[in-house]
C-alpha positions, 0 to 999 in steps of 0.5 A, spaced: 488 475 679 491 480 674 494 484 680 499 478 682 504 478 677 510 483 677 511 486 670 503 488 669 503 493 674 502 494 682 501 487 685 498 484 692 503 481 697 502 473 698 499 476 705 493 478 702 487 473 700 480 473 698 478 473 705 482 480 706 479 483 700 472 481 702 473 484 709 475 491 706 469 491 701 465 490 706 468 496 710 467 501 704 462 506 705 458 504 698 452 509 696 449 511 690 453 510 684 459 507 688 466 509 686 473 509 688 475 507 695 481 507 698 482 503 704 488 501 708 491 494 710 498 492 713 502 489 707 497 489 702 502 489 696 507 493 692 505 500 688 509 498 681 506 504 677 509 511 678 510 517 674 515 516 669 519 522 671 519 518 678 521 511 675 527 514 671 530 516 678 530 509 680 537 506 681 539 503 674 533 505 671 532 502 664 526 503 659 522 497 656 515 495 654 510 491 657 503 489 656 497 491 661 490 488 660 484 493 660 477 491 660 479 485 656 484 488 651 492 488 651 495 495 651 502 496 650 505 501 656 512 503 658 515 500 663 522 501 667 526 496 670 530 497 676 535 494 681 531 497 687 528 491 690 521 489 691 520 491 698 522 498 696 515 499 693 511 496 699 504 499 700 499 499 705 494 502 701 489 498 697 484 501 691 477 498 690 473 500 684 465 498 686 459 500 682 452 498 682 451 491 679 449 490 672 445 484 670 449 483 664 455 481 667 453 477 673 455 470 673 450 465 670 449 462 677 447 468 680 442 470 674 438 464 676 437 467 683 431 471 684 433 475 690 439 477 687 436 479 680 431 483 685 437 486 689 440 488 682 434 491 679 432 495 686 440 498 686 442 494 692 447 490 689 454 492 688 460 489 684 467 490 685 470 492 678 477 492 680 482 492 686 489 493 686 494 496 691 497 503 691 496 509 688 488 511 687 490 517 682 493 513 676 489 513 670 487 507 666 493 505 662 490 507 655 490 514 658 498 514 660 501 517 654 508 515 656 507 519 663 506 513 667 510 506 667 510 499 670 516 498 675 519 492 674 524 491 680 530 486 681 
């Protein structure tokens, strides 16, 4: 749900729903320790995180600050407001980060199902840590160091 609000980073389009994301996860070639998977889906969303030099070349670029969330913590990052319309940032790339499930982070109801716990213990259960539209090569926001910006289109 965190990738649905302009000003927080890349956002999903209204055309993407939970069923579509589940379908993409099911198609990911997950093995071993999981990892980062880049998938394609038409009209998946908007790539609203760019390298700072590219962001500053956008029409009417103005620097500002926004807060992003990373692992439950709020982080202040640079942003660039632009007169470019949202549709200018449309992408068909979605990035999924999938790792083996950790029993500590399972929902309470899942912890009550022996078959699920057995799959987790035996390494047959994976969890989607995050899914977002756009560039898979952007580091976590805590590592941006002013080199990236959240884009806020008009």
